C-alpha positions as CSV (number, residue, x, y, z in Angstrom):
1,M,-21.5,-15.7,-9.1
2,C,-18.0,-14.2,-9.6
3,R,-15.7,-15.4,-12.2
4,F,-12.0,-15.9,-11.4
5,L,-9.4,-15.1,-14.1
6,R,-6.2,-17.1,-14.7
7,T,-3.0,-15.2,-15.0
8,Q,-3.2,-15.0,-18.8
9,Q,-6.7,-13.6,-18.7
10,A,-5.8,-11.1,-16.0
11,A,-2.8,-10.0,-18.0
12,E,-5.0,-9.4,-21.0
13,Y,-7.5,-7.5,-18.9
14,L,-4.7,-5.2,-17.7
15,D,-3.0,-5.1,-21.1
16,L,0.2,-6.5,-19.6
17,S,2.3,-9.6,-20.1
18,P,1.7,-12.6,-17.9
19,R,5.3,-12.4,-16.9
20,T,4.7,-8.9,-15.4
21,L,2.0,-10.2,-13.2
22,E,4.3,-13.1,-12.1
23,C,7.0,-10.6,-11.2
24,W,4.6,-8.4,-9.3
25,R,3.2,-11.4,-7.3
26,T,6.8,-12.2,-6.2
27,S,7.5,-8.6,-5.2
28,G,4.0,-7.9,-3.8
29,N,3.5,-4.9,-6.0
30,G,0.6,-6.2,-8.2
31,P,-3.1,-6.7,-7.8
32,T,-4.6,-8.9,-5.1
33,F,-4.8,-12.6,-6.1
34,R,-6.0,-15.9,-4.6
35,K,-4.3,-19.3,-4.5
36,I,-6.9,-21.9,-5.1
37,G,-5.7,-25.5,-5.1
38,G,-2.2,-24.3,-6.0
39,S,-3.4,-22.1,-8.9
40,V,-3.3,-18.3,-9.0
41,R,-6.7,-16.6,-9.7
42,Y,-7.7,-13.0,-9.9
43,L,-11.1,-11.4,-9.4
44,P,-12.1,-8.7,-12.0
45,A,-13.1,-6.4,-9.1
46,D,-9.6,-6.7,-7.6
47,L,-8.1,-5.8,-11.0
48,D,-10.4,-2.8,-11.2
49,Q,-9.4,-1.7,-7.7
50,F,-5.7,-2.0,-8.8
51,I,-6.4,0.1,-11.9
52,E,-8.1,2.8,-9.8
53,A,-5.3,2.9,-7.3
54,A,-2.9,3.7,-10.2
55,R,-4.7,7.0,-11.0
56,R,-2.5,10.0,-11.1
57,T,-2.8,13.7,-11.9
58,S,0.9,14.2,-12.2
59,T,4.1,12.1,-12.7
60,A,5.3,13.5,-9.4
61,Q,2.3,12.3,-7.5
62,P,3.2,9.4,-5.1
63,A,1.5,6.0,-5.4
64,E,-1.4,5.3,-3.1
65,V,-1.0,2.4,-0.6
66,V,-3.6,-0.3,-1.5
67,A,-5.0,-2.1,1.5
68,R,-5.0,-5.9,1.0
């Protein structure tokens, strides 16, 4: 059984502010999320995928495109 995280919990998982996740949802730049009954929820596996997609070996390296 998977456990969904609320925005606050997902922000803590990523060591970010909840406001950052809210802004990213609006711009489409953040991790994949679900809307369940009008509430935003995140899967830890999606957050892990987002973290892995952010891996870089150089500051000049372009971001990877994450398929949603």
